[in-house]
BAMI-35582 format. One record per residue (C-alpha): x, y, z; residue in three letters; residue number from 1. Coordinates in pm, 1 decimal. Layout:
SITE, X, Y, Z, ALA, NUM .
...
This chain:
SITE, 31330.7, 4121.3, 3764.1, MET, 1 .
SITE, 31091.4, 4410.5, 3832.2, GLU, 2 .
SITE, 30814.5, 4202.6, 3676.8, GLU, 3 .
SITE, 30881.4, 3923.0, 3926.5, SER, 4 .
SITE, 30868.5, 4164.8, 4219.1, ILE, 5 .
SITE, 30549.1, 4331.3, 4096.4, THR, 6 .
SITE, 30378.5, 3995.0, 4040.6, TYR, 7 .
SITE, 30482.5, 3860.9, 4383.5, ALA, 8 .
SITE, 30365.8, 4178.7, 4558.6, LYS, 9 .
SITE, 30026.8, 4174.9, 4384.5, LYS, 10 .
SITE, 29983.3, 3801.1, 4441.6, TYR, 11 .
SITE, 30042.2, 3831.8, 4817.8, LEU, 12 .
SITE, 29818.5, 4139.1, 4841.5, GLU, 13 .
SITE, 29542.6, 3941.5, 4665.8, ASP, 14 .
SITE, 29580.5, 3651.8, 4912.0, ILE, 15 .
SITE, 29565.3, 3891.7, 5208.0, LEU, 16 .
SITE, 29257.8, 4065.4, 5065.8, SER, 17 .
SITE, 29087.8, 3724.6, 5053.7, PHE, 18 .
SITE, 29119.9, 3726.0, 5435.1, PHE, 19 .
SITE, 28973.7, 4077.6, 5450.1, GLY, 20 .
SITE, 29306.1, 4254.4, 5495.0, LEU, 21 .
SITE, 29360.2, 4531.2, 5242.3, ASN, 22 .
SITE, 29716.6, 4643.7, 5304.1, THR, 23 .
SITE, 30012.1, 4753.5, 5099.1, ASP, 24 .
SITE, 30295.8, 4498.4, 5090.2, VAL, 25 .
SITE, 30645.9, 4646.7, 5080.4, TYR, 26 .
SITE, 30849.3, 4463.5, 4815.4, ALA, 27 .
SITE, 31223.6, 4471.8, 4740.2, THR, 28 .
SITE, 31490.6, 4233.9, 4623.6, ASN, 29 .
SITE, 31778.0, 4163.0, 4857.4, SER, 30 .
SITE, 32049.0, 4027.3, 4631.1, ASP, 31 .
SITE, 31901.5, 3979.5, 4283.2, ASP, 32 .
SITE, 31797.8, 3627.0, 4384.9, GLU, 33 .
SITE, 31536.5, 3670.0, 4659.1, VAL, 34 .
SITE, 31224.1, 3884.7, 4658.8, ILE, 35 .
SITE, 31161.5, 4035.0, 5002.7, GLU, 36 .
SITE, 30792.1, 4091.2, 5083.0, LEU, 37 .
SITE, 30715.5, 4272.2, 5409.0, ASN, 38 .
SITE, 30362.1, 4298.7, 5543.9, VAL, 39 .
SITE, 30315.6, 4577.2, 5801.5, PRO, 40 .
SITE, 30179.7, 4505.6, 6147.5, SER, 41 .
SITE, 29800.3, 4470.4, 6162.6, THR, 42 .
SITE, 29533.6, 4334.8, 6394.6, HIS, 43 .
SITE, 29572.1, 3998.5, 6215.1, MET, 44 .
SITE, 29942.4, 3937.2, 6288.6, ASN, 45 .
SITE, 29886.8, 3620.2, 6490.5, GLY, 46 .
SITE, 29657.0, 3470.5, 6229.7, PHE, 47 .
SITE, 29888.0, 3559.5, 5939.3, LEU, 48 .
SITE, 30202.1, 3433.8, 6111.9, ILE, 49 .
SITE, 30049.2, 3115.7, 6251.6, GLY, 50 .
SITE, 30197.3, 2872.4, 6501.2, HIS, 51 .
SITE, 30578.7, 2903.8, 6488.2, ASN, 52 .
SITE, 30548.6, 3088.2, 6155.6, GLY, 53 .
SITE, 30383.9, 2799.2, 5970.8, GLU, 54 .
SITE, 30122.6, 3017.6, 5798.9, THR, 55 .
SITE, 30386.3, 3272.7, 5705.8, LEU, 56 .
SITE, 30596.2, 2999.8, 5541.9, ARG, 57 .
SITE, 30284.4, 2876.6, 5360.0, ALA, 58 .
SITE, 30233.6, 3226.0, 5212.2, PHE, 59 .
SITE, 30597.8, 3224.3, 5108.8, GLN, 60 .
SITE, 30560.1, 2884.8, 4941.2, TYR, 61 .
SITE, 30242.4, 2988.8, 4757.2, MET, 62 .
SITE, 30398.5, 3306.5, 4618.2, VAL, 63 .
SITE, 30714.6, 3121.2, 4514.2, SER, 64 .
SITE, 30511.3, 2847.9, 4343.6, THR, 65 .
SITE, 30301.0, 3106.2, 4158.7, ALA, 66 .
SITE, 30619.4, 3271.4, 4030.2, LEU, 67 .
SITE, 30756.8, 2933.6, 3913.0, LYS, 68 .
SITE, 30430.4, 2833.9, 3746.7, ASN, 69 .
SITE, 30424.8, 3159.2, 3550.9, ASN, 70 .
SITE, 30791.1, 3132.0, 3443.3, ASP, 71 .
SITE, 30920.1, 3442.4, 3620.0, TYR, 72 .
SITE, 31292.0, 3510.4, 3636.6, GLU, 73 .
SITE, 31313.9, 3522.5, 4017.1, ILE, 74 .
SITE, 31121.1, 3261.2, 4215.2, THR, 75 .
SITE, 31279.5, 3270.2, 4561.2, ARG, 76 .
SITE, 31065.8, 3467.8, 4805.7, VAL, 77 .
SITE, 31101.5, 3573.8, 5167.3, ASN, 78 .
SITE, 30776.7, 3686.8, 5333.1, VAL, 79 .
SITE, 30791.2, 3863.5, 5670.5, ASP, 80 .
SITE, 30489.6, 3982.5, 5865.6, ILE, 81 .
SITE, 30535.6, 4260.3, 6123.1, ALA, 82 .
SITE, 30910.6, 4182.3, 6136.3, ASP, 83 .
SITE, 30834.5, 3842.7, 6291.7, TYR, 84 .
SITE, 31122.1, 3667.5, 6114.0, LYS, 85 .
SITE, 31370.7, 3937.6, 6206.5, LYS, 86 .
SITE, 31272.9, 3925.4, 6574.4, ALA, 87 .
SITE, 31281.2, 3544.0, 6570.9, ARG, 88 .
SITE, 31628.7, 3542.4, 6412.1, ALA, 89 .
SITE, 31753.4, 3787.2, 6677.0, ASP, 90 .
SITE, 31618.0, 3570.4, 6961.7, ARG, 91 .
SITE, 31762.4, 3258.1, 6801.2, LEU, 92 .
SITE, 32103.0, 3424.4, 6757.7, ALA, 93 .
SITE, 32107.9, 3501.1, 7130.8, GLU, 94 .
SITE, 32021.9, 3141.4, 7216.4, ALA, 95 .
SITE, 32281.4, 3014.9, 6967.1, ALA, 96 .
SITE, 32546.5, 3227.4, 7136.6, THR, 97 .
SITE, 32467.6, 3052.0, 7466.0, ASP, 98 .
SITE, 32480.7, 2709.5, 7297.7, TRP, 99 .
SITE, 32816.8, 2796.7, 7139.6, VAL, 100 .
SITE, 32959.3, 2899.0, 7477.4, LYS, 101 .
SITE, 32833.1, 2574.2, 7630.7, GLU, 102 .
SITE, 33000.2, 2365.2, 7358.0, VAL, 103 .
SITE, 33326.3, 2557.6, 7392.9, LYS, 104 .
SITE, 33328.9, 2518.1, 7773.2, GLU, 105 .
SITE, 33241.2, 2148.7, 7779.5, LYS, 106 .
SITE, 33427.2, 2052.1, 7462.2, GLY, 107 .
SITE, 33143.9, 1816.8, 7367.8, LYS, 108 .
SITE, 32914.0, 1832.2, 7068.3, GLU, 109 .
SITE, 32553.4, 1941.4, 7118.4, LYS, 110 .
SITE, 32250.4, 1821.4, 6921.1, HIS, 111 .
SITE, 31988.0, 2093.8, 6885.0, LEU, 112 .
SITE, 31615.4, 2047.4, 6838.1, ASP, 113 .
SITE, 31487.6, 2022.2, 6479.2, PRO, 114 .
SITE, 31458.9, 2359.5, 6303.6, MET, 115 .
SITE, 31335.3, 2501.0, 5976.6, ASN, 116 .
SITE, 31598.1, 2599.0, 5716.0, PRO, 117 .
SITE, 31595.8, 2971.6, 5802.3, ALA, 118 .
SITE, 31658.3, 2900.1, 6170.7, ASP, 119 .
SITE, 31936.8, 2654.2, 6085.6, ARG, 120 .
SITE, 32105.0, 2919.2, 5868.3, ARG, 121 .
SITE, 32097.2, 3161.3, 6161.2, THR, 122 .
SITE, 32257.6, 2907.9, 6396.0, VAL, 123 .
SITE, 32521.9, 2806.0, 6137.1, HIS, 124 .
SITE, 32612.8, 3172.0, 6092.2, LYS, 125 .
SITE, 32645.7, 3244.3, 6465.6, VAL, 126 .
SITE, 32847.3, 2927.5, 6527.5, ALA, 127 .
SITE, 33087.3, 3004.4, 6242.1, SER, 128 .
SITE, 33142.8, 3355.2, 6381.2, GLU, 129 .
SITE, 33262.3, 3189.5, 6703.0, TYR, 130 .
SITE, 33478.6, 2938.5, 6516.3, GLY, 131 .
SITE, 33262.4, 2635.5, 6584.5, LEU, 132 .
SITE, 33194.8, 2360.7, 6334.7, GLU, 133 .
SITE, 32833.7, 2276.2, 6255.2, THR, 134 .
SITE, 32655.7, 2002.6, 6068.2, GLU, 135 .
SITE, 32292.4, 1960.9, 5971.8, SER, 136 .
SITE, 32173.5, 1603.6, 6000.1, ILE, 137 .
SITE, 31842.2, 1427.1, 5955.5, GLY, 138 .
SITE, 31569.1, 1470.0, 5698.0, TYR, 139 .
SITE, 31256.3, 1680.6, 5661.9, GLY, 140 .
SITE, 31104.7, 1806.4, 5984.9, ARG, 141 .
SITE, 31363.2, 1609.4, 6186.3, GLU, 142 .
SITE, 31662.9, 1793.6, 6035.8, ARG, 143 .
SITE, 31869.0, 1950.9, 6309.6, HIS, 144 .
SITE, 32210.2, 2098.4, 6380.8, ILE, 145 .
SITE, 32498.5, 1944.2, 6567.1, VAL, 146 .
SITE, 32737.4, 2199.2, 6715.6, LEU, 147 .
SITE, 33088.1, 2057.6, 6729.0, LYS, 148 .
SITE, 33384.9, 2196.4, 6918.1, PRO, 149 .
SITE, 33669.4, 2302.0, 6693.3, SER, 150 .
SITE, 34003.5, 2145.4, 6772.8, PHE, 151 .
SITE, 34257.4, 2413.6, 6695.8, ASP, 152 .
SITE, 34455.5, 2310.5, 7002.8, ASP, 153 .
SITE, 34668.6, 1997.9, 6926.1, PRO, 154 .
SITE, 34607.5, 1856.1, 7277.4, LYS, 155 .
SITE, 34230.5, 1876.4, 7229.3, LYS, 156 .
SITE, 34267.1, 1706.6, 6890.8, GLU, 157 .
SITE, 34459.4, 1419.6, 7055.7, GLU, 158 .
SITE, 34188.3, 1390.1, 7325.0, GLU, 159 .
SITE, 33918.8, 1369.9, 7057.1, LYS, 160 .
SITE, 34109.1, 1100.1, 6866.6, GLN, 161 .
SITE, 34149.5, 900.0, 7187.6, GLU, 162 .
SITE, 33774.6, 931.7, 7258.1, GLN, 163 .
SITE, 33690.3, 821.3, 6903.4, ASP, 164 .
SITE, 33923.0, 518.9, 6931.3, GLU, 165 .
SITE, 33767.4, 420.3, 7265.9, ALA, 166 .
SITE, 33421.8, 404.3, 7101.3, LYS, 167 .
């Protein structure tokens, strides 16, 4: 496992040095399955993160692929640059809380915009904490979440069945 972490750390540092950024990447493993690579804040944050984190995810994919190609034990990697992912997850969790409240108040399901897998996980987690049902539907870049009201109340369950029958 330590070999996987060391390789991933060195690999990402080599990629960053190609762009003229000589920095030390902080590497840990979160749960014996995912290598966490954290790049400190630099003058190149915007470039390294890219539009909506696309470049960051590309770095993550490249490191993971390199680990797979070299037969390392752990191949799942999470790359974060200047705590971008953490801040994004926090903002998304706040928005998800508002969406959950809206679904609970209206009692109608809500289709969210397409999201990447990490963002969908965040929304699923927040919704489950509030007792809402969620479902990911669609494929590829169009995959999105549907927030569904939970019908713990028997009257609400009857209303939903009546609505479904009317369709």
